[in-house]
C-alpha positions in Angstrom: 16.1 11.4 -0.5 18.4 13.7 -2.2 20.5 13.5 -5.4 21.0 9.9 -6.4 24.6 10.3 -7.6 25.6 11.9 -4.3 23.8 9.2 -2.2 25.5 6.4 -4.2 28.9 7.8 -3.2 28.0 7.2 0.4 27.6 3.4 -0.2 25.2 1.7 2.2 25.1 4.9 4.3 23.4 6.7 1.3 20.4 4.4 1.4 17.5 5.9 3.2 15.0 3.2 2.8 14.5 -0.4 1.7 11.4 -1.7 0.0 9.9 -5.1 0.7 7.3 -6.8 -1.3 4.1 -6.8 0.8 2.6 -9.7 -1.1 5.7 -11.9 -0.3 5.7 -10.7 3.3 2.1 -11.6 3.9 2.4 -14.9 2.1 5.4 -15.9 4.3 3.6 -14.8 7.5 0.6 -16.9 6.5 2.7 -19.9 5.8 4.5 -19.5 9.1 1.2 -19.2 11.0 -0.1 -22.4 9.3 3.1 -24.3 10.2 2.3 -23.4 13.8 -1.2 -24.9 13.6 -2.9 -21.5 13.5 -6.2 -21.6 11.6 -6.8 -18.6 9.4 -10.2 -17.6 8.1 -9.9 -14.8 5.4 -12.9 -12.9 4.1 -15.0 -13.1 7.3 -16.6 -9.8 8.3 -16.8 -10.2 12.1 -19.8 -8.4 13.6 -19.8 -9.8 17.2 -17.2 -11.0 19.7 -17.8 -12.5 23.1 -15.3 -13.6 25.6 -15.4 -16.3 28.3 -12.9 -17.3 31.0 -10.6 -19.3 28.6 -12.3 -18.7 25.3 -13.4 -16.2 22.7 -16.2 -16.5 20.1 -16.4 -14.5 16.9 -19.5 -14.4 14.8 -19.5 -13.1 11.2 -20.5 -13.8 7.6 -23.1 -16.3 8.9 -20.5 -18.4 10.8 -19.4 -18.8 14.4 -15.8 -19.4 15.4 -14.6 -20.4 18.9 -11.1 -20.6 20.2 -8.6 -19.6 22.9 -7.4 -16.5 21.1 -8.7 -14.1 18.4 -6.1 -12.2 16.4 -7.5 -9.0 15.0 -5.5 -8.9 11.8 -8.0 -6.7 10.1 -6.1 -3.4 9.6 -5.1 -0.3 11.4 -8.7 0.8 12.1 -9.6 -2.7 13.1 -13.4 -3.3 13.3 -12.7 -6.2 15.7 -10.8 -3.9 18.1 -13.7 -1.4 17.7 -16.3 -4.1 18.5 -14.4 -5.1 21.6 -14.0 -1.5 22.8 -10.2 -1.3 22.5 -10.2 1.9 20.5 -12.9 3.9 22.4 -10.5 6.7 23.3 -8.5 6.7 20.0 -8.7 9.9 18.0 -9.4 9.5 14.3 -7.7 12.1 12.1 -7.8 10.8 8.5 -7.6 7.7 6.3 -4.6 7.2 4.1 -6.0 5.6 0.9 -4.0 4.3 -2.1 -4.4 2.4 -5.3 -1.4 0.4 -6.6 -0.5 -0.8 -10.1 2.4 -2.9 -11.2 4.1 -1.6 -14.4 6.2 -3.4 -16.9 8.2 -1.9 -19.8 9.4 1.1 -17.7 13.0 2.3 -17.7 13.8 4.6 -14.9 16.9 6.8 -15.1 18.0 5.5 -11.7 16.4 2.0 -11.4 17.1 1.8 -7.6 15.7 5.2 -6.8 12.1 5.9 -5.9 10.2 8.8 -7.4 7.6 10.9 -5.5 5.4 13.5 -7.1 2.7 15.6 -5.5 -0.1 16.7 -7.8 -3.5 18.2 -7.5 -6.9 17.2 -8.9 -10.1 19.2 -8.6 -10.9 17.7 -5.2 -7.5 18.2 -3.7 -3.9 16.9 -3.4 -2.7 13.4 -4.1 0.7 11.8 -4.3 2.3 9.6 -6.9 5.1 7.1 -6.0 7.0 5.0 -8.4 9.6 2.5 -7.3 11.0 -0.9 -8.3 9.3 -4.1 -6.9 11.6 -6.0 -4.6 11.0 -9.4 -6.3 10.1 -8.8 -9.9 11.2 -6.9 -13.0 8.2 -4.6 -12.5 7.7 -1.2 -10.9 5.1 -0.2 -8.4 2.9 2.9 -9.3 1.0 4.1 -6.3 -1.5 7.0 -6.1 -2.2 7.9 -2.5 -4.2 10.6 -0.7 -5.7 11.4 2.7 -8.5 13.5 1.0 -11.8 11.6 1.4 -13.4 12.8 -1.9 -10.6 11.9 -4.3 -11.4 9.1 -6.7 -8.1 7.2 -6.8 -8.6 5.4 -10.1 -9.6 8.7 -11.9 -6.5 10.4 -10.2 -4.2 7.6 -11.4 -5.6 8.1 -14.9 -5.1 11.8 -14.7 -1.5 11.4 -13.5 -0.8 9.2 -16.5 -2.0 11.8 -19.0 0.5 13.8 -21.0 -1.1 17.1 -19.8 0.0 16.3 -16.2 3.4 14.8 -17.1 4.5 17.4 -19.7 5.6 20.1 -17.2 7.5 17.4 -15.2 9.2 16.2 -18.4 10.2 19.8 -19.3 11.8 20.3 -15.8 13.3 16.8 -15.6 13.6 15.1 -19.0 14.4 11.8 -17.3 10.7 11.4 -16.4 9.7 11.1 -20.1 10.8 7.5 -20.4 9.2 6.5 -17.1 5.7 6.7 -18.4 5.9 6.5 -22.2 6.6 2.8 -22.6 4.6 1.5 -19.6 2.3 -1.4 -19.4 0.0 -1.1 -16.4 -1.2 -4.3 -14.9 -4.3 -4.8 -12.8 -4.6 -2.5 -9.7 -3.8 -4.0 -6.3 -5.7 -2.6 -3.4 
């Protein structure tokens, strides 16, 4: 946050955030769980959970799993927690949705800074974030919104068009090189 040159003068106290690579974090957590003899069953859509005195049984995707514990590692709005009644009194306000691309061939004026732009499409507001990946010579390009009707891919395409970027480039010429020589890789959801 703020002017990059001024923040750099403050040394480590000028840093307001750090970025970790989610892919690396999740891979390390999975490896650690497996070294502790934890069985992980990805891709199972749990539709029923029953508990016993010292056991729990989960059913889903045509399979049944029994054990001493069931970890609901299925997101902030966990269907497993909902099935078990844990979120009955929880208020739901909105859903933060995002589509993420990795970009190569980008030269940011300040490689260690993050960029945040709020834009509007016909359906409503969306945000664009660009920052360097923690573990690769790539940048992360994220389009996010809480608006339920916004098509994230179409919004990402719109944000990449010259007609959207031209006013930004006129106000801040540094933005021009950010998007002109990019190579978008596959989206990561």
